[in-house]
C-alpha positions as CSV (number, residue, x, y, z in Angstrom):
1,M,-169.2,0.7,-213.4
2,K,-168.4,-1.6,-210.4
3,I,-164.8,-0.1,-210.4
4,F,-166.2,3.3,-210.4
5,V,-168.5,2.7,-207.4
6,H,-165.7,0.7,-205.4
7,T,-163.5,3.8,-206.1
8,L,-166.0,6.2,-204.8
9,I,-166.7,4.2,-201.7
10,T,-163.0,3.9,-200.9
11,I,-162.4,7.6,-201.5
12,A,-165.5,8.5,-199.0
13,T,-164.2,5.9,-196.5
14,L,-160.7,7.5,-196.5
15,A,-162.1,11.0,-196.3
16,L,-164.3,10.3,-193.4
17,G,-161.7,8.4,-191.5
18,S,-159.2,11.3,-191.7
19,V,-162.0,13.6,-190.3
20,A,-162.5,11.2,-187.3
21,L,-158.8,11.1,-186.5
22,A,-158.4,14.8,-186.6
23,D,-159.6,15.0,-183.0
24,A,-156.9,12.7,-181.9
25,K,-154.4,15.5,-181.9
26,A,-153.2,17.4,-178.6
27,H,-154.8,20.4,-177.8
28,V,-152.9,23.2,-176.0
29,I,-154.2,25.9,-173.3
30,T,-151.8,28.4,-171.8
31,G,-153.0,30.1,-168.6
32,R,-153.0,30.5,-164.8
33,V,-153.8,27.6,-162.6
34,V,-156.8,28.7,-160.5
35,D,-157.5,25.4,-158.6
36,V,-155.7,22.1,-157.8
37,G,-157.0,18.8,-156.8
38,S,-156.3,15.3,-156.5
39,G,-155.8,14.1,-160.1
40,W,-156.9,17.3,-161.9
41,I,-156.3,21.2,-162.2
42,D,-158.4,24.1,-163.2
43,V,-156.5,26.3,-166.0
44,Q,-158.0,29.7,-166.8
45,S,-157.0,31.5,-170.0
46,G,-159.0,34.7,-170.5
47,K,-162.6,33.8,-170.0
48,K,-162.1,30.2,-170.8
49,R,-161.7,27.8,-167.8
50,L,-161.0,24.2,-168.2
51,T,-160.7,21.2,-165.6
52,I,-157.8,18.9,-166.9
53,E,-157.2,15.4,-165.5
54,T,-153.5,15.0,-164.3
55,R,-153.5,11.4,-163.5
56,G,-150.9,10.6,-166.1
57,I,-148.6,13.2,-165.1
58,K,-146.0,12.3,-162.6
59,D,-143.1,14.8,-163.2
60,V,-144.0,18.3,-161.8
61,L,-147.3,19.4,-161.0
62,P,-148.2,23.1,-160.8
63,K,-149.5,25.0,-157.8
64,V,-152.2,27.6,-157.8
65,G,-151.1,30.8,-159.4
66,D,-148.5,29.3,-161.7
67,T,-148.7,30.1,-165.3
68,V,-148.7,26.9,-167.4
69,T,-148.9,25.4,-170.9
70,V,-151.0,22.2,-170.9
71,Y,-151.1,19.8,-173.8
72,Y,-154.1,17.5,-173.4
73,K,-156.2,15.3,-175.4
74,P,-160.0,16.0,-175.5
75,P,-162.5,13.7,-174.2
76,V,-164.2,11.3,-176.5
77,E,-167.8,12.7,-176.8
78,P,-168.9,13.0,-173.2
79,H,-172.5,11.8,-172.8
80,Y,-173.1,12.2,-169.1
81,R,-172.3,14.9,-166.7
82,F,-169.5,12.7,-164.8
83,D,-167.7,11.5,-167.9
84,P,-163.8,12.0,-167.7
85,G,-162.7,15.5,-169.0
86,P,-159.6,16.2,-171.0
87,E,-156.5,14.4,-170.1
88,A,-153.2,16.2,-169.8
89,I,-150.3,14.6,-171.8
90,K,-147.7,17.4,-170.7
91,I,-147.5,20.3,-168.4
92,E,-145.0,23.0,-168.7
93,I,-144.6,25.6,-166.0
94,I,-143.8,28.9,-167.6
95,A,-143.8,31.2,-164.4
96,A,-143.9,29.8,-160.9
97,G,-146.0,32.3,-159.0
98,G,-147.7,29.5,-157.0
99,A,-149.1,30.0,-153.4
100,K,-146.8,29.6,-150.6
101,K,-147.9,27.4,-147.6
């Protein structure tokens, strides 16, 4: 009986652990850059608009109007309004239609 209980607990622990790690995967959004700031960009895809932190990206940062694909990791359960948002892992510029200054 003890072996059965321990086996059941082990299976439950592994199942819950894999569910918790499922959110660690990168998410993807493809859309047009609508706003750029110091350390963040706003990407709009259809009706969805997402502000993504770009502090970790040093290669190429898009301009307003560029079409981009952003790979990002979601925030870890934000509890307050000013908690950090999603953080970009990689940004690919698909079409450079950015604003010219």
